[in-house]
C-alpha positions in Angstrom: 91.8 127.2 114.7 93.0 128.1 111.2 92.1 131.7 109.8 92.0 132.8 106.1 92.5 136.5 105.2 89.6 138.4 104.3 89.6 138.1 100.5 90.4 134.2 100.6 87.8 134.0 103.6 85.1 135.5 101.3 86.0 133.1 98.4 86.1 130.3 100.6 82.5 131.1 102.1 81.2 131.3 98.4 82.4 128.1 97.6 80.8 126.7 100.8 77.7 128.1 100.3 77.0 127.2 96.8 78.3 123.7 96.9 76.4 120.6 97.2 78.4 118.9 100.0 77.0 115.3 99.3 77.8 115.4 95.9 79.7 117.9 94.3 78.3 119.1 90.7 80.7 120.1 87.9 79.6 123.7 88.5 80.9 123.8 92.1 84.3 123.3 91.1 84.7 127.0 89.5 84.4 128.8 92.8 86.9 126.4 94.5 89.3 127.1 91.7 89.1 130.7 92.2 89.9 130.2 95.7 92.8 128.1 95.1 94.2 130.7 92.4 93.6 133.6 94.8 95.4 131.6 97.6 98.4 131.0 95.1 98.8 134.4 93.8 98.3 136.2 97.0 100.5 133.6 98.8 98.0 132.8 101.6 99.8 130.4 103.9 96.9 127.4 104.5 98.3 124.0 104.8 96.0 121.3 103.3 95.3 119.9 106.8 94.2 123.3 107.9 91.7 123.5 105.0 90.7 120.1 105.6 89.8 121.0 109.2 87.9 124.3 108.0 86.0 122.2 105.3 85.0 119.5 107.9 83.6 122.4 110.2 81.5 123.7 107.5 79.7 120.4 106.8 82.0 118.4 104.2 82.4 114.8 105.3 86.2 113.8 106.3 86.6 111.9 102.9 85.4 114.9 100.7 87.3 117.3 103.0 90.5 115.2 102.4 89.9 115.1 98.8 89.3 119.0 98.2 92.4 119.5 100.3 94.7 117.4 98.0 93.1 119.1 95.1 93.9 122.5 96.6 97.6 121.4 97.3 98.0 120.3 93.8 96.3 123.6 92.5 98.4 125.8 94.4 101.7 124.0 93.0 100.3 124.5 89.6 99.5 128.2 89.9 102.7 128.8 91.6 104.6 127.1 88.9 102.9 128.9 86.2 103.9 132.2 87.9 107.7 131.7 87.9 
């Protein structure tokens, strides 16, 4: 099972706890973006497929988990590009 470092795990848990899993609200994205930003800046090694797995384990359906893992992958790329 994939594991997140301590701070990344806390940010992930905050996102999961505050998010409406059946239909995300606009305000649900902020904690997810904080998670992505932290992972990019701290070079957390989490493949999108592993994140999808973690999201599904925490109650997101497969479609939503896949979408969020795609957003995560794109977000990592954007943040890392801005850090260069």
